[in-house]
N, C-alpha and C positions, 0 to 999 in steps of 0.2 A: 620621543619627539623627533625621530628620524636621524638621530645621532647618538653616539655613546659618550658619556662623560665619566671621568675618573679623577680622583684627587690623590696625588702622590707627593712625597717629600723629595725635594731636589738635593743636590750635593751640599748646599749651604744650610739645610735644615728647614727651609721655608716650604710650605705646602702650596702647590699650584693645581689649577684645574686644567685637565687635558681633554681634548675633544677628538673624536674619530667618526668619520662617516662610513668607514668600511671595516672597522674593528682591527685593522692591521697597522695603519699609519696613524700617528697621534700628533696633535699640535697643541702647544701651550697657549691657553686663552687668557690666563691671568692668575693672580694670587688668590688662593682660597680665603674664605672668611677668616677673620682674626680670632677664632675661637680657641686656638691652640696656644697655650702659655706653658709655663713650667708644669711638668707632670702630665700634660695632654699628649696623647700618642696616636690617635686615629681620628678619621673623619669619614663619614659616609655621605653619599648623595642618593636621593630617591626622587623619582618622577612624580609630579603632582599634576592633576588635570589643568588644562588651559595653557600648556606649554611651560609650566613652571618647574623649578627644581628646588628641592629643600636639601640643606646640608646640616649635619649634626655629628656629634662625636663625644669624646670624653669630657668636653666642657659642658656648660649648662644652657647654651643658646642654640636656637634653631634659626637658620638663615634661609632666605628665599631669594631666588634669582629668576628673572623673567627673560634673560638674554643669554642663556646657555652658560652661565657661570662667569660671565665677564664682570658683573657687578652684583652686590649682595646687600640685603637689608635684613636686620635682625627682626624677627616676628614673634619670638617667644623666648622667655627665660624661665627655666625650671629650677632656678637657684634654690637650693635647700639651705640648711643651717651652716654647712661647711663646704664651700665650693671646691676645696681640694680633694674631696672624696665623693662628690656627686658626679654622676655621669648619666647620659641618655641611653636608654635601652633600645628605643624604637621611635620612629616618627611615621605617622600614617595620615593620609588624606581621608577625611570622613565623607560620607555621602551628603552631608549638609553644607559642605564648602569650607569647613573649619579644618585646621591642622591639629592633630592630637599627638602628644608626646608622653612617654613614660620615662621615669627616672628612678635611680636607686641611690642610696646614700649609706655608706658604711662608716660610721663614726670611729670605731675602733673594734678590735677583736672582742671586747667585752660588752659593747653596746649592740642593740638589735639593729638590723638593717631597716632603713626607712625609705620610702619612695612614694610615688604617686603618679597620677595621670593628669596632664595639663592640656589646655585647649587655648587656641588663639581667641582673643576677645571679639574679633570680627571675622567673617568668612574671608578666605584668601583666594578663592576661585569661585566662579559662577556655576551654580547647579542648574541643570536643564529646567527651563520653565520659570526661572527667577530673574529678577533684574540684576544687572551688573553692579558691583560695589562702586561707589564714587571713585573716580580716577585719582583724586587728590587726598583720599582718606589715608591717614597715617595709621599703620598697624601698631597697636599698643603692645608694650612688653608686659 
């Protein structure tokens, strides 16, 4: 999107979004999505078509930003049976305009690992040749 974004933890333990136009100097653009609670330790950002950015991590929510990480909206929750051990593996933009996310869940060392692939209920970006989603459409979790 013409700039680099990174999410890092500051000295107080809060996660912030940082932006760089040259890859050398970085500016704080705001607090990262509130996906990180006890036991959550990382957060990733990935570019999405249409100038959007998705954030995800060791929590179970996928967040979307259309303004370079300044504001965020939750667009997907892959919450499994026990959120303390569920985490997202990857988030990708599909060719159909939807976001796809995969998660894993390890209940204990004696139980099998469970996971799945999830998709937003409506497209989050416009695919070439299709009409744009309604501007006021709320993305369902």
